FIKOL-748964 format. One record per residue (C-alpha): residue number from 1; residue in three letters; x negated, y, z. Coordinates in Angstrom, 3 decimals. Layout:
// FIKOL-748964
> NUM, ala, X, Y, Z
...
// end
This chain:
// FIKOL-748964
> 1, met, 0.000, 0.000, 0.000
> 2, ala, -1.367, 3.431, -0.912
> 3, lys, -1.887, 5.464, 2.245
> 4, leu, -2.792, 8.827, 0.744
> 5, gln, 0.199, 11.184, 0.578
> 6, thr, 0.659, 14.379, -1.416
> 7, ser, 1.444, 16.587, 1.587
> 8, ala, 2.068, 16.553, 5.322
> 9, ala, 5.810, 16.728, 4.674
> 10, ala, 5.588, 13.704, 2.378
> 11, ala, 3.567, 11.814, 4.993
> 12, leu, 6.335, 12.380, 7.575
> 13, gln, 9.191, 11.529, 5.223
> 14, asp, 11.715, 9.026, 6.629
> 15, leu, 9.854, 8.822, 9.955
> 16, leu, 11.277, 11.693, 11.998
> 17, his, 14.515, 11.539, 13.975
> 18, asp, 16.036, 13.303, 16.955
> 19, gly, 15.008, 11.938, 20.349
> 20, met, 11.834, 10.257, 19.123
> 21, thr, 8.459, 10.108, 20.866
> 22, leu, 5.445, 11.761, 19.224
> 23, ala, 1.865, 11.204, 20.388
> 24, val, -0.401, 13.994, 19.169
> 25, gly, -4.189, 14.155, 19.213
> 26, gly, -6.254, 17.174, 20.101
> 27, phe, -7.312, 19.107, 23.167
> 28, gly, -5.829, 22.587, 23.259
> 29, leu, -6.545, 23.813, 19.734
> 30, ser, -9.535, 21.538, 19.092
> 31, gly, -8.918, 18.578, 16.815
> 32, ile, -5.179, 19.163, 16.481
> 33, pro, -3.307, 17.895, 13.383
> 34, ala, -2.056, 21.405, 12.596
> 35, asp, -0.546, 20.643, 9.183
> 36, leu, 1.411, 17.694, 10.516
> 37, ile, 2.611, 19.687, 13.538
> 38, asp, 3.826, 22.483, 11.268
> 39, ser, 5.703, 19.952, 9.134
> 40, val, 7.389, 18.508, 12.226
> 41, arg, 8.536, 22.041, 13.073
> 42, asp, 9.807, 22.609, 9.526
> 43, ser, 11.787, 19.353, 9.625
> 44, gly, 14.045, 20.680, 12.397
> 45, val, 13.913, 17.426, 14.361
> 46, lys, 14.817, 18.000, 18.031
> 47, asp, 14.961, 16.484, 21.522
> 48, leu, 11.390, 15.295, 21.100
> 49, thr, 9.235, 13.649, 23.727
> 50, val, 5.681, 14.810, 23.026
> 51, val, 2.676, 12.996, 24.462
> 52, ser, -0.469, 15.099, 24.337
> 53, asn, -3.162, 16.362, 26.668
> 54, asn, -1.488, 19.789, 26.606
> 55, met, 0.751, 21.869, 24.370
> 56, gly, -1.768, 24.242, 22.816
> 57, val, -1.101, 27.966, 23.178
> 58, asp, 1.834, 30.232, 22.398
> 59, gly, 2.480, 30.276, 18.665
> 60, lys, -0.243, 27.797, 17.740
> 61, gly, -0.589, 24.041, 17.658
> 62, leu, 2.116, 22.236, 19.598
> 63, gly, 3.227, 25.614, 20.893
> 64, val, 5.213, 26.080, 17.677
> 65, leu, 7.448, 23.137, 18.639
> 66, ile, 8.075, 24.681, 22.058
> 67, glu, 8.976, 28.016, 20.446
> 68, ala, 11.368, 26.289, 18.048
> 69, gly, 13.168, 24.572, 20.933
> 70, gln, 12.482, 21.116, 19.530
> 71, val, 10.896, 19.544, 22.623
> 72, arg, 12.883, 17.974, 25.459
> 73, lys, 10.081, 16.276, 27.406
> 74, val, 6.307, 16.512, 27.565
> 75, ile, 3.901, 13.907, 28.932
> 76, ala, 0.682, 15.824, 29.510
> 77, ser, -2.127, 16.523, 31.947
> 78, tyr, -2.254, 20.300, 31.651
> 79, val, 0.122, 23.236, 31.183
> 80, gly, -1.977, 26.362, 31.726
> 81, glu, -2.671, 27.941, 28.318
> 82, asn, 0.917, 28.062, 27.042
> 83, lys, 3.047, 30.666, 28.838
> 84, leu, 6.324, 29.671, 27.164
> 85, phe, 5.686, 26.027, 28.018
> 86, ala, 5.203, 26.970, 31.684
> 87, glu, 8.290, 29.201, 31.662
> 88, gln, 10.515, 26.503, 30.175
> 89, tyr, 9.211, 23.950, 32.662
> 90, leu, 9.701, 26.218, 35.690
> 91, ser, 13.204, 27.184, 34.524
> 92, gly, 14.217, 23.536, 34.100
> 93, leu, 14.650, 23.695, 30.317
> 94, leu, 11.788, 21.295, 29.709
> 95, glu, 11.032, 18.024, 31.464
> 96, val, 7.345, 17.488, 32.177
> 97, glu, 5.709, 14.256, 33.276
> 98, phe, 2.320, 15.226, 34.634
> 99, thr, -0.346, 12.560, 34.217
> 100, pro, -3.995, 12.808, 35.302
> 101, gln, -6.160, 13.295, 32.215
> 102, gly, -8.071, 10.028, 32.456
> 103, thr, -4.860, 8.156, 33.227
> 104, leu, -3.186, 9.681, 30.172
> 105, ala, -6.048, 8.540, 27.963
> 106, glu, -5.840, 5.044, 29.440
> 107, arg, -2.051, 4.896, 29.057
> 108, leu, -2.449, 5.642, 25.352
> 109, arg, -5.316, 3.158, 25.005
> 110, ala, -3.314, 0.503, 26.841
> 111, gly, -0.271, 1.052, 24.642
> 112, gly, -2.421, 0.638, 21.558
> 113, ala, -3.966, -2.538, 22.960
> 114, gly, -0.617, -4.140, 23.782
> 115, ile, -1.078, -3.750, 27.538
> 116, pro, 2.284, -2.830, 29.124
> 117, ala, 0.885, -1.538, 32.425
> 118, phe, -2.239, -1.248, 34.561
> 119, tyr, -3.242, -0.174, 38.066
> 120, thr, -5.397, 2.797, 39.023
> 121, arg, -6.399, 4.557, 42.252
> 122, thr, -5.953, 7.975, 40.652
> 123, gly, -2.866, 9.734, 42.018
> 124, val, -2.243, 7.445, 44.984
> 125, gly, -0.806, 9.473, 47.864
> 126, thr, 0.251, 12.349, 45.581
> 127, leu, 3.365, 13.345, 43.631
> 128, val, 1.911, 11.474, 40.657
> 129, ala, 2.612, 8.160, 42.385
> 130, glu, 6.169, 8.895, 43.517
> 131, gly, 8.627, 6.234, 42.382
> 132, lys, 5.920, 4.033, 40.868
> 133, pro, 5.009, 0.519, 42.074
> 134, leu, 2.016, 0.289, 44.389
> 135, glu, -0.225, -2.732, 44.909
> 136, val, -3.128, -3.466, 47.225
> 137, phe, -6.276, -5.034, 45.756
> 138, asp, -9.169, -5.866, 48.074
> 139, gly, -7.721, -3.592, 50.735
> 140, val, -7.336, -0.590, 48.407
> 141, thr, -3.995, 0.811, 47.222
> 142, tyr, -3.421, 1.312, 43.498
> 143, val, -0.523, 2.786, 41.533
> 144, gln, 0.963, 1.172, 38.451
> 145, glu, 0.931, 3.218, 35.245
> 146, arg, 2.745, 2.200, 32.066
> 147, gly, 1.138, 2.031, 28.651
> 148, ile, 2.442, 4.492, 26.054
> 149, val, 3.621, 3.493, 22.595
> 150, ala, 4.922, 6.348, 20.443
> 151, asp, 7.280, 6.129, 17.498
> 152, val, 4.795, 8.193, 15.491
> 153, ala, 1.216, 9.252, 16.260
> 154, leu, -0.377, 12.302, 14.610
> 155, val, -4.151, 12.751, 14.507
> 156, his, -6.782, 14.954, 12.894
> 157, ala, -10.073, 13.586, 11.552
> 158, his, -13.074, 15.251, 9.973
> 159, thr, -13.677, 12.549, 7.351
> 160, ala, -11.595, 9.637, 6.100
> 161, asp, -11.537, 7.227, 3.223
> 162, thr, -8.371, 6.311, 1.366
> 163, asp, -8.142, 3.066, 3.373
> 164, gly, -7.513, 5.207, 6.457
> 165, asn, -10.857, 4.719, 8.206
> 166, leu, -11.494, 7.836, 10.301
> 167, ile, -14.533, 9.752, 11.561
> 168, tyr, -14.155, 12.641, 14.005
> 169, arg, -16.458, 15.623, 14.520
> 170, tyr, -17.988, 16.492, 17.885
> 171, thr, -15.477, 17.588, 20.568
> 172, ala, -12.631, 17.496, 18.035
> 173, arg, -12.746, 13.733, 18.617
> 174, asn, -11.197, 14.115, 22.131
> 175, phe, -7.804, 12.345, 22.363
> 176, asn, -7.526, 11.459, 18.676
> 177, pro, -8.931, 7.894, 18.827
> 178, val, -6.585, 6.713, 21.602
> 179, val, -3.591, 8.493, 20.065
> 180, ala, -4.341, 6.835, 16.712
> 181, thr, -3.924, 3.373, 18.232
> 182, ala, -0.763, 4.202, 20.204
> 183, gly, 1.698, 4.849, 17.387
> 184, val, 4.062, 2.378, 15.782
> 185, val, 3.227, 4.482, 12.721
> 186, thr, 0.078, 6.619, 12.693
> 187, ile, -0.466, 9.515, 10.312
> 188, ala, -3.880, 11.114, 9.945
> 189, glu, -4.825, 14.396, 8.332
> 190, ala, -8.483, 14.701, 7.338
> 191, glu, -10.663, 17.574, 6.176
> 192, tyr, -12.606, 15.381, 3.767
> 193, ile, -11.279, 12.260, 2.063
> 194, thr, -13.490, 9.891, 0.124
> 195, glu, -13.237, 6.547, -1.649
> 196, pro, -13.328, 3.189, 0.171
> 197, gly, -16.776, 1.815, 0.849
> 198, thr, -18.465, 5.220, 1.048
> 199, leu, -18.363, 5.609, 4.843
> 200, asp, -21.050, 4.082, 7.053
> 201, pro, -19.218, 1.381, 9.062
> 202, asn, -21.325, 2.303, 12.084
> 203, his, -19.844, 5.810, 12.065
> 204, ile, -16.175, 4.845, 11.739
> 205, val, -14.308, 5.470, 15.006
> 206, thr, -10.747, 4.543, 14.056
> 207, pro, -10.459, 1.557, 11.678
> 208, gly, -7.968, 1.972, 8.860
> 209, val, -5.820, -0.862, 10.186
> 210, tyr, -4.380, 1.632, 12.684
> 211, val, -3.506, 4.273, 10.079
> 212, gln, -0.444, 3.883, 7.872
> 213, arg, -0.446, 7.280, 6.122
> 214, leu, -3.113, 9.848, 5.290
> 215, val, -3.036, 13.421, 4.019
> 216, gln, -5.600, 16.025, 3.008
> 217, ala, -5.776, 18.774, 5.648
> 218, asn, -5.429, 22.334, 4.430
> 219, ala, -8.413, 24.622, 4.927
> 220, arg, -7.661, 26.983, 7.797
> 221, val, -9.379, 29.052, 10.455
> 222, lys, -10.165, 26.925, 13.493
> 223, asp, -8.834, 28.900, 16.414
> 224, ile, -10.636, 29.139, 19.745
> 225, glu, -8.488, 29.381, 22.871
> 226, gln, -10.953, 31.325, 24.990
> 227, arg, -14.271, 32.770, 23.919
> 228, thr, -16.726, 32.560, 26.802
> 229, val, -19.981, 33.285, 24.987
> 230, arg, -21.988, 36.131, 26.516
> 231, thr, -23.498, 38.839, 24.381
> 232, arg, -27.145, 38.360, 23.535
> 233, ala, -28.154, 41.374, 25.654
> 234, glu, -26.506, 39.847, 28.734
> 235, ala, -27.878, 36.380, 28.130
> 236, met, -31.415, 37.472, 27.237
> 237, pro, -32.246, 40.795, 28.924
> 238, val, -35.228, 42.615, 27.460
> 239, pro, -38.061, 42.973, 30.011
> 240, ala, -38.836, 46.547, 31.088
// end
C-alpha cells in the first residue's frame, strides 16, 4: 500500500470523527506535526481527547485546537505555556488528566507494545494516584498506570523514506517515537522524504511498520516558545 499522501488533509481523510483520541508528538513547539494539527482544526472534528506532553502555546501548535473549541479532554504533563488552556481547565470547560512526564512517555510506550498496564512509584501518595489501584512489591507501594492506545497518532520527523521509516532531529525527537507506536493508525509528516533503501538502518528510530500514512511537511518558520539566549556582551564581557 502506498503510504505517501498528497497533503495533510488527504492523509487524515476518513480517519477523523467526533469523540476520538489523538496522540500527538512534540514538546511545546519543538517537533510538532504542525501541518497535521492544522488539518485537524480545519476538519471541524470535536470532543477530542488529546494525548500530548502539553498543548503548545496560544495560537500555535495544539493551541489552535483549544482556540477552536475542539478539545474535550487533555492527557498531559504540563499546562503552563498556554493561557487559554489553563483558563478553560480552571473554569471547568476542559477536562485534564495530569500525568507525570516520564509516566506519560511510558504509558504511550506501553500502549504501543501491547502492555495494558504497569506499576510505578511515581505519584504514589499524591493526587496522581487517587482512584488508581495500588500494589506493594518488596515492601514498596506502586501505583498502576494504564497504557495508552490512540485512534490516530500524529508525529513529525526530519527525514523519512516512502516506506515510512522515520529519523528525528535532535530535541525534536522528544515524544515522537513513543507516540508513533501508540496509534491504531499513525500519520507522519516529514521535512525530507526519500526513496526506500536510502536511509542508514542504524539511524532509523521509528520503523515503517508503525507508520500507515506519510506526508511532506510544508516549509515553515520553526517557532521558539521562549528565547533565553543572553546577548554576547553579557555572556562574554570585554576585560577593562
